[in-house]
TORPA-4810 file (N, C-alpha, C, O; in nm, 3 decimals):
<nodes>
NODE_1_7.601_13.452_9.148_7.499_13.347_9.145_7.367_13.409_9.190_7.362_13.474_9.295_M
NODE_2_7.261_13.390_9.114_7.133_13.447_9.155_7.067_13.360_9.261_7.110_13.248_9.287_N
NODE_3_6.961_13.414_9.322_6.894_13.343_9.431_6.837_13.209_9.388_6.842_13.112_9.464_K
NODE_4_6.783_13.202_9.267_6.723_13.078_9.219_6.827_12.969_9.199_6.806_12.855_9.241_L
NODE_5_6.940_13.002_9.136_7.041_12.898_9.114_7.108_12.857_9.245_7.144_12.741_9.262_S
NODE_6_7.124_12.953_9.338_7.179_12.918_9.469_7.086_12.823_9.542_7.130_12.724_9.601_F
NODE_7_6.956_12.853_9.539_6.858_12.766_9.605_6.859_12.627_9.543_6.849_12.527_9.614_A
NODE_8_6.870_12.620_9.410_6.875_12.490_9.342_6.999_12.412_9.381_6.991_12.292_9.408_G
NODE_9_7.114_12.479_9.384_7.240_12.412_9.422_7.233_12.365_9.566_7.278_12.255_9.598_A
NODE_10_7.178_12.448_9.654_7.165_12.409_9.795_7.073_12.289_9.809_7.097_12.202_9.892_A
NODE_11_6.967_12.284_9.730_6.874_12.171_9.735_6.939_12.042_9.692_6.919_11.937_9.754_G
NODE_12_7.018_12.049_9.584_7.090_11.930_9.537_7.189_11.883_9.642_7.200_11.763_9.669_V
NODE_13_7.263_11.978_9.702_7.359_11.943_9.806_7.288_11.879_9.925_7.335_11.779_9.978_L
NODE_14_7.175_11.936_9.967_7.100_11.881_10.079_7.052_11.740_10.049_7.060_11.652_10.135_L
NODE_15_7.001_11.716_9.929_6.957_11.581_9.892_7.074_11.484_9.892_7.059_11.371_9.938_L
NODE_16_7.190_11.527_9.843_7.308_11.440_9.839_7.352_11.404_9.980_7.382_11.288_10.009_S
NODE_17_7.356_11.504_10.068_7.398_11.480_10.206_7.297_11.389_10.275_7.337_11.297_10.348_V
NODE_18_7.167_11.413_10.255_7.065_11.330_10.318_7.077_11.185_10.274_7.069_11.094_10.357_S
NODE_19_7.098_11.161_10.145_7.111_11.024_10.095_7.235_10.958_10.152_7.231_10.842_10.191_A
NODE_20_7.346_11.032_10.157_7.471_10.975_10.206_7.463_10.945_10.356_7.525_10.850_10.403_A
NODE_21_7.387_11.025_10.430_7.377_11.007_10.574_7.265_10.911_10.614_7.243_10.887_10.732_A
NODE_22_7.195_10.858_10.516_7.077_10.777_10.544_7.110_10.637_10.595_7.022_10.571_10.650_A
NODE_23_7.230_10.590_10.578_7.266_10.454_10.614_7.391_10.451_10.701_7.467_10.548_10.705_H
NODE_24_7.412_10.341_10.770_7.541_10.318_10.834_7.635_10.272_10.724_7.603_10.180_10.648_V
NODE_25_7.751_10.335_10.714_7.846_10.305_10.607_7.985_10.279_10.665_8.011_10.305_10.783_T
NODE_26_8.075_10.229_10.580_8.216_10.214_10.616_8.293_10.329_10.552_8.276_10.358_10.434_L
NODE_27_8.377_10.395_10.631_8.451_10.512_10.584_8.550_10.478_10.472_8.568_10.557_10.379_A
NODE_28_8.613_10.361_10.480_8.708_10.318_10.378_8.640_10.213_10.292_8.616_10.101_10.338_T
NODE_29_8.607_10.248_10.167_8.524_10.159_10.085_8.595_10.041_10.020_8.529_9.953_9.965_P
NODE_30_8.730_10.038_10.024_8.804_9.928_9.962_8.911_9.876_10.057_8.961_9.949_10.142_E
NODE_31_8.946_9.748_10.041_9.051_9.686_10.121_9.116_9.574_10.039_9.059_9.528_9.940_A
NODE_32_9.234_9.533_10.082_9.308_9.429_10.012_9.298_9.297_10.087_9.314_9.292_10.209_T
NODE_33_9.270_9.191_10.012_9.265_9.056_10.070_9.402_9.019_10.126_9.505_9.059_10.073_L
NODE_34_9.401_8.943_10.235_9.526_8.898_10.296_9.599_9.010_10.367_9.722_9.010_10.373_G
NODE_35_9.525_9.107_10.420_9.588_9.219_10.489_9.499_9.276_10.597_9.384_9.236_10.613_G
NODE_36_9.554_9.370_10.672_9.481_9.436_10.779_9.384_9.539_10.721_9.405_9.591_10.611_S
NODE_37_9.278_9.566_10.796_9.178_9.664_10.755_9.125_9.733_10.880_9.089_9.667_10.978_Y
NODE_38_9.120_9.866_10.877_9.058_9.941_10.985_8.918_9.978_10.937_8.901_10.060_10.847_K
NODE_39_8.818_9.915_10.998_8.679_9.940_10.964_8.627_10.053_11.053_8.636_10.045_11.176_A
NODE_40_8.574_10.157_10.991_8.517_10.269_11.064_8.371_10.281_11.022_8.340_10.327_10.912_V
NODE_41_8.282_10.238_11.112_8.139_10.247_11.086_8.093_10.390_11.114_8.115_10.443_11.222_L
NODE_42_8.028_10.452_11.015_7.979_10.588_11.028_7.828_10.583_11.055_7.751_10.533_10.973_Q
NODE_43_7.788_10.636_11.169_7.647_10.639_11.208_7.602_10.785_11.198_7.647_10.870_11.275_V
NODE_44_7.513_10.813_11.104_7.478_10.951_11.073_7.348_11.002_11.133_7.316_11.120_11.118_G
NODE_45_7.273_10.916_11.201_7.147_10.960_11.260_7.096_10.856_11.358_7.148_10.744_11.365_H
NODE_46_6.995_10.894_11.433_6.931_10.801_11.526_6.816_10.729_11.458_6.820_10.705_11.337_G
NODE_47_6.716_10.694_11.535_6.598_10.622_11.485_6.478_10.713_11.496_6.421_10.728_11.604_C
NODE_48_6.438_10.773_11.385_6.322_10.863_11.382_6.329_10.969_11.492_6.230_10.996_11.560_A
NODE_49_6.447_11.028_11.509_6.465_11.133_11.607_6.516_11.087_11.742_6.556_11.170_11.824_G
NODE_50_6.515_10.958_11.768_6.557_10.903_11.897_6.708_10.877_11.899_6.761_10.827_11.799_S
NODE_51_6.777_10.908_12.009_6.922_10.887_12.016_6.963_10.740_12.007_6.894_10.652_12.057_P
NODE_52_7.076_10.715_11.943_7.137_10.582_11.936_7.201_10.551_12.069_7.275_10.632_12.124_T
NODE_53_7.173_10.430_12.123_7.230_10.389_12.251_7.309_10.258_12.241_7.377_10.219_12.336_V
NODE_54_7.301_10.190_12.126_7.376_10.065_12.108_7.400_10.044_11.959_7.312_10.068_11.876_K
NODE_55_7.522_9.998_11.926_7.558_9.963_11.789_7.619_9.823_11.793_7.717_9.799_11.863_V
NODE_56_7.558_9.730_11.716_7.608_9.593_11.709_7.648_9.563_11.566_7.571_9.588_11.473_R
NODE_57_7.767_9.509_11.548_7.813_9.472_11.413_7.848_9.324_11.412_7.919_9.275_11.500_V
NODE_58_7.798_9.254_11.311_7.828_9.111_11.292_7.954_9.101_11.207_7.967_9.169_11.105_Q
NODE_59_8.046_9.016_11.249_8.172_8.997_11.177_8.157_8.878_11.083_8.126_8.767_11.129_I
NODE_60_8.177_8.898_10.953_8.160_8.787_10.858_8.269_8.681_10.870_8.380_8.708_10.917_P
NODE_61_8.236_8.562_10.828_8.332_8.451_10.822_8.450_8.494_10.734_8.432_8.557_10.630_E
NODE_62_8.572_8.459_10.777_8.692_8.493_10.701_8.755_8.624_10.745_8.860_8.663_10.694_G
NODE_63_8.692_8.691_10.838_8.746_8.814_10.897_8.791_8.777_11.038_8.710_8.739_11.122_V
NODE_64_8.923_8.788_11.063_8.980_8.740_11.189_9.062_8.850_11.257_9.082_8.958_11.202_V
NODE_65_9.109_8.818_11.376_9.193_8.909_11.454_9.124_9.044_11.474_9.185_9.150_11.457_N
NODE_66_8.997_9.039_11.512_8.916_9.159_11.529_8.946_9.224_11.663_8.943_9.158_11.767_V
NODE_67_8.974_9.354_11.660_9.004_9.430_11.782_8.928_9.562_11.777_8.966_9.653_11.704_K
NODE_68_8.818_9.572_11.856_8.742_9.696_11.856_8.817_9.810_11.925_8.897_9.787_12.017_P
NODE_69_8.791_9.931_11.881_8.850_10.049_11.942_8.759_10.096_12.056_8.639_10.115_12.036_Q
NODE_70_8.815_10.114_12.177_8.735_10.167_12.286_8.683_10.307_12.248_8.746_10.379_12.172_P
NODE_71_8.568_10.341_12.303_8.505_10.469_12.271_8.464_10.535_12.402_8.383_10.480_12.476_K
NODE_72_8.519_10.653_12.433_8.483_10.721_12.558_8.331_10.736_12.572_8.263_10.778_12.479_P
NODE_73_8.281_10.702_12.691_8.138_10.711_12.719_8.058_10.589_12.677_7.938_10.581_12.704_G
NODE_74_8.123_10.494_12.612_8.056_10.372_12.566_8.129_10.251_12.624_8.250_10.257_12.648_W
NODE_75_8.056_10.142_12.645_8.114_10.014_12.683_8.126_9.931_12.556_8.034_9.928_12.475_T
NODE_76_8.238_9.863_12.539_8.254_9.777_12.422_8.267_9.633_12.469_8.343_9.603_12.561_V
NODE_77_8.193_9.545_12.403_8.196_9.401_12.434_8.215_9.325_12.304_8.181_9.374_12.197_E
NODE_78_8.269_9.206_12.315_8.280_9.118_12.198_8.213_8.985_12.229_8.214_8.937_12.342_T
NODE_79_8.156_8.928_12.125_8.100_8.793_12.134_8.192_8.705_12.051_8.212_8.729_11.932_V
NODE_80_8.248_8.603_12.114_8.343_8.515_12.044_8.280_8.381_12.013_8.184_8.338_12.078_K
NODE_81_8.335_8.315_11.912_8.284_8.184_11.874_8.379_8.116_11.777_8.480_8.173_11.737_G
NODE_82_8.343_7.994_11.740_8.425_7.915_11.648_8.400_7.959_11.504_8.288_7.996_11.466_A
NODE_83_8.505_7.956_11.424_8.492_7.982_11.281_8.449_7.852_11.213_8.462_7.744_11.270_Y
NODE_84_8.398_7.863_11.092_8.357_7.745_11.014_8.478_7.659_10.977_8.465_7.539_10.954_A
NODE_85_8.596_7.722_10.971_8.721_7.650_10.942_8.836_7.727_11.004_8.816_7.837_11.056_K
NODE_86_8.955_7.672_10.998_9.074_7.740_11.048_9.130_7.832_10.939_9.122_7.802_10.820_S
NODE_87_9.186_7.944_10.984_9.247_8.042_10.892_9.391_8.065_10.930_9.429_8.051_11.047_Y
NODE_88_9.471_8.102_10.831_9.611_8.135_10.854_9.622_8.282_10.889_9.575_8.368_10.815_D
NODE_89_9.684_8.311_11.004_9.705_8.449_11.047_9.853_8.465_11.076_9.900_8.432_11.185_L
NODE_90_9.928_8.516_10.980_10.072_8.537_10.990_10.145_8.412_11.038_10.229_8.417_11.129_W
NODE_91_10.111_8.298_10.975_10.179_8.172_11.004_10.117_8.089_11.114_10.159_7.975_11.136_G
NODE_92_10.020_8.142_11.184_9.951_8.067_11.290_9.809_8.034_11.243_9.748_8.110_11.168_A
NODE_93_9.758_7.919_11.288_9.621_7.880_11.256_9.528_7.933_11.365_9.553_7.916_11.484_K
NODE_94_9.418_7.997_11.321_9.317_8.043_11.417_9.183_7.979_11.380_9.146_7.974_11.263_V
NODE_95_9.112_7.930_11.481_8.985_7.862_11.455_8.868_7.923_11.530_8.755_7.876_11.519_S
NODE_96_8.895_8.029_11.607_8.787_8.099_11.677_8.828_8.243_11.698_8.946_8.278_11.692_E
NODE_97_8.727_8.326_11.723_8.756_8.468_11.745_8.628_8.548_11.756_8.520_8.492_11.778_G
NODE_98_8.640_8.677_11.741_8.527_8.769_11.757_8.429_8.751_11.641_8.467_8.756_11.524_V
NODE_99_8.303_8.731_11.677_8.195_8.714_11.579_8.101_8.836_11.578_8.028_8.859_11.481_K
NODE_100_8.103_8.913_11.687_8.018_9.032_11.697_8.082_9.132_11.793_8.146_9.093_11.891_E
NODE_101_8.064_9.261_11.764_8.108_9.369_11.852_7.984_9.448_11.892_7.897_9.474_11.810_I
NODE_102_7.979_9.486_12.020_7.866_9.564_12.071_7.920_9.684_12.147_7.992_9.670_12.246_V
NODE_103_7.884_9.805_12.100_7.911_9.927_12.174_7.778_9.968_12.237_7.677_9.975_12.167_W
NODE_104_7.776_9.996_12.368_7.652_10.033_12.436_7.682_10.129_12.550_7.798_10.154_12.584_S
NODE_105_7.574_10.182_12.609_7.588_10.266_12.727_7.610_10.413_12.698_7.603_10.495_12.790_G
NODE_106_7.635_10.448_12.574_7.650_10.589_12.538_7.520_10.641_12.483_7.417_10.573_12.485_G
NODE_107_7.524_10.763_12.434_7.406_10.822_12.371_7.451_10.913_12.259_7.524_11.010_12.282_S
NODE_108_7.407_10.881_12.139_7.438_10.961_12.020_7.309_11.027_11.974_7.225_10.962_11.912_L
NODE_109_7.291_11.158_12.004_7.168_11.226_11.964_7.148_11.220_11.812_7.244_11.215_11.736_P
NODE_110_7.023_11.222_11.772_6.986_11.215_11.630_7.051_11.326_11.548_7.077_11.307_11.429_D
NODE_111_7.075_11.442_11.608_7.132_11.556_11.535_7.283_11.546_11.516_7.342_11.633_11.452_D
NODE_112_7.346_11.441_11.569_7.491_11.428_11.559_7.530_11.301_11.485_7.449_11.211_11.463_F
NODE_113_7.657_11.297_11.446_7.717_11.187_11.372_7.832_11.135_11.456_7.895_11.211_11.530_Y
NODE_114_7.862_11.005_11.445_7.979_10.951_11.514_8.030_10.829_11.440_7.968_10.780_11.346_D
NODE_115_8.147_10.781_11.485_8.211_10.665_11.422_8.245_10.561_11.528_8.279_10.593_11.642_E
NODE_116_8.236_10.435_11.487_8.269_10.321_11.572_8.368_10.237_11.493_8.337_10.192_11.383_F
NODE_117_8.487_10.214_11.549_8.595_10.153_11.470_8.646_10.022_11.529_8.636_9.997_11.649_A
NODE_118_8.701_9.940_11.438_8.770_9.818_11.480_8.873_9.783_11.373_8.859_9.817_11.256_F
NODE_119_8.978_9.713_11.417_9.083_9.667_11.327_9.066_9.518_11.308_9.023_9.447_11.399_R
NODE_120_9.102_9.470_11.189_9.083_9.329_11.159_9.181_9.284_11.052_9.255_9.364_10.995_T
NODE_121_9.180_9.154_11.026_9.260_9.095_10.919_9.163_9.026_10.824_9.081_8.945_10.866_Y
NODE_122_9.174_9.058_10.696_9.089_8.999_10.592_9.165_8.884_10.528_9.260_8.906_10.453_L
NODE_123_9.124_8.762_10.557_9.198_8.645_10.509_9.197_8.637_10.356_9.107_8.689_10.289_T
NODE_124_9.298_8.571_10.303_9.309_8.552_10.158_9.201_8.456_10.107_9.181_8.446_9.986_A
NODE_125_9.133_8.386_10.197_9.026_8.292_10.160_8.898_8.363_10.114_8.814_8.302_10.047_D
NODE_126_8.884_8.490_10.148_8.764_8.564_10.110_8.762_8.590_9.959_8.868_8.609_9.900_L
NODE_127_8.646_8.591_9.897_8.639_8.622_9.754_8.652_8.773_9.730_8.609_8.853_9.813_P
NODE_128_8.710_8.811_9.617_8.714_8.952_9.579_8.570_8.999_9.557_8.483_8.920_9.520_A
NODE_129_8.545_9.126_9.581_8.412_9.183_9.566_8.362_9.235_9.698_8.440_9.251_9.792_G
NODE_130_8.233_9.263_9.710_8.181_9.322_9.833_8.177_9.224_9.950_8.143_9.106_9.934_P
NODE_131_8.211_9.274_10.067_8.201_9.200_10.192_8.114_9.284_10.285_8.141_9.401_10.307_L
NODE_132_8.010_9.223_10.338_7.910_9.295_10.417_7.926_9.271_10.567_7.953_9.160_10.611_Y
NODE_133_7.908_9.380_10.643_7.912_9.378_10.789_7.775_9.423_10.840_7.754_9.543_10.860_F
NODE_134_7.681_9.331_10.862_7.548_9.370_10.910_7.556_9.443_11.045_7.631_9.404_11.134_P
NODE_135_7.477_9.550_11.057_7.477_9.634_11.177_7.334_9.653_11.225_7.242_9.676_11.146_V
NODE_136_7.316_9.643_11.357_7.188_9.679_11.420_7.216_9.800_11.507_7.301_9.797_11.596_V
NODE_137_7.141_9.905_11.481_7.152_10.031_11.554_7.030_10.040_11.645_6.917_10.051_11.598_Q
NODE_138_7.053_10.034_11.777_6.942_10.042_11.871_6.935_10.182_11.930_7.038_10.242_11.961_E
NODE_139_6.814_10.232_11.944_6.793_10.367_11.994_6.706_10.362_12.119_6.651_10.258_12.154_C
NODE_140_6.693_10.478_12.186_6.607_10.483_12.304_6.466_10.437_12.267_6.400_10.368_12.345_E
NODE_141_6.421_10.475_12.148_6.291_10.432_12.097_6.313_10.377_11.957_6.340_10.452_11.863_K
NODE_142_6.302_10.246_11.943_6.314_10.184_11.812_6.454_10.139_11.777_6.546_10.146_11.859_G
NODE_143_6.469_10.092_11.655_6.598_10.045_11.606_6.600_10.051_11.454_6.495_10.060_11.389_S
NODE_144_6.719_10.046_11.399_6.741_10.038_11.254_6.826_9.913_11.231_6.926_9.892_11.300_E
NODE_145_6.786_9.832_11.135_6.857_9.707_11.106_6.922_9.719_10.969_6.856_9.697_10.867_R
NODE_146_7.050_9.753_10.965_7.126_9.769_10.842_7.187_9.633_10.808_7.307_9.611_10.821_W
NODE_147_7.101_9.540_10.762_7.142_9.400_10.749_7.116_9.341_10.611_7.151_9.226_10.587_I
NODE_148_7.058_9.417_10.521_7.023_9.361_10.390_7.148_9.345_10.303_7.224_9.440_10.282_E
NODE_149_7.167_9.223_10.253_7.279_9.191_10.166_7.221_9.165_10.027_7.137_9.076_10.011_I
NODE_150_7.266_9.240_9.927_7.207_9.228_9.793_7.218_9.088_9.734_7.320_9.020_9.746_P
NODE_151_7.109_9.047_9.672_7.107_8.921_9.597_7.188_8.940_9.469_7.211_9.054_9.428_A
NODE_152_7.232_8.830_9.405_7.307_8.842_9.279_7.229_8.928_9.178_7.109_8.912_9.160_P
NODE_153_7.301_9.019_9.114_7.240_9.107_9.015_7.179_9.233_9.074_7.132_9.319_8.999_G
NODE_154_7.180_9.246_9.205_7.125_9.364_9.273_7.240_9.445_9.333_7.353_9.397_9.342_K
NODE_155_7.210_9.567_9.375_7.310_9.650_9.441_7.252_9.707_9.570_7.133_9.691_9.598_S
NODE_156_7.337_9.773_9.648_7.293_9.835_9.773_7.177_9.931_9.748_7.087_9.943_9.831_D
NODE_157_7.178_9.999_9.633_7.074_10.097_9.601_6.936_10.034_9.586_6.836_10.105_9.592_D
NODE_158_6.930_9.903_9.568_6.802_9.833_9.553_6.736_9.803_9.688_6.627_9.747_9.691_D
NODE_159_6.801_9.839_9.797_6.752_9.804_9.931_6.735_9.927_10.018_6.807_10.025_10.004_Y
NODE_160_6.640_9.919_10.108_6.613_10.029_10.200_6.713_10.032_10.316_6.750_10.140_10.363_E
NODE_161_6.758_9.915_10.362_6.847_9.906_10.478_6.968_9.818_10.449_6.985_9.713_10.512_S
NODE_162_7.054_9.859_10.353_7.167_9.774_10.317_7.272_9.768_10.428_7.294_9.865_10.501_P
NODE_163_7.336_9.653_10.440_7.448_9.637_10.534_7.568_9.715_10.480_7.587_9.722_10.358_A
NODE_164_7.649_9.774_10.568_7.771_9.840_10.522_7.861_9.739_10.452_7.870_9.623_10.493_P
NODE_165_7.928_9.784_10.345_8.013_9.693_10.267_8.148_9.756_10.236_8.162_9.877_10.225_A
NODE_166_8.247_9.669_10.224_8.379_9.706_10.174_8.406_9.620_10.051_8.371_9.502_10.049_V
NODE_167_8.467_9.679_9.950_8.501_9.604_9.829_8.641_9.547_9.848_8.736_9.621_9.870_I
NODE_168_8.652_9.415_9.840_8.780_9.346_9.858_8.851_9.333_9.725_8.793_9.290_9.625_L
NODE_169_8.979_9.371_9.725_9.062_9.363_9.605_9.174_9.263_9.629_9.227_9.255_9.740_K
NODE_170_9.212_9.188_9.526_9.326_9.096_9.541_9.456_9.175_9.561_9.466_9.290_9.521_P
NODE_171_9.555_9.110_9.624_9.687_9.172_9.639_9.748_9.195_9.503_9.725_9.119_9.409_K
NODE_172_9.828_9.302_9.494_9.902_9.330_9.371_9.815_9.396_9.274_9.859_9.428_9.164_G
</nodes>
């Protein structure tokens, strides 16, 4: 490979990595309705060079039995509340639960990447297609709000700060 083609390939790779690392994303892009899902939020950078010190994720309606994974060096808290309706969870009715997860107290330098995980159950009441988990990333200086949910006919690529999404598939 000559120097010019190597430089071109390296440039394309760098652009691809930069674009992929530009947003908070979910590691597993698909899940099945009416089943468990391990959500792993990937945080690839801080806020304009400033370290990340807090990650907050909003749990959408129809997502129940949320259990965040503890993270060494970080404090994890949950905000609980009532659901808009009751959901069936393995034969039991649930009408309230975790609505938001907050990891704080740690420090993720801008030059590093990390993951924040939680387990949940995706009720069969949810529609097939994308399900969005809005995230606010707070840094020592500033914040990033990954909260944009595409309007009908639009995609994540149409937005500067799209919320992480998982594509829900029906069982079978």
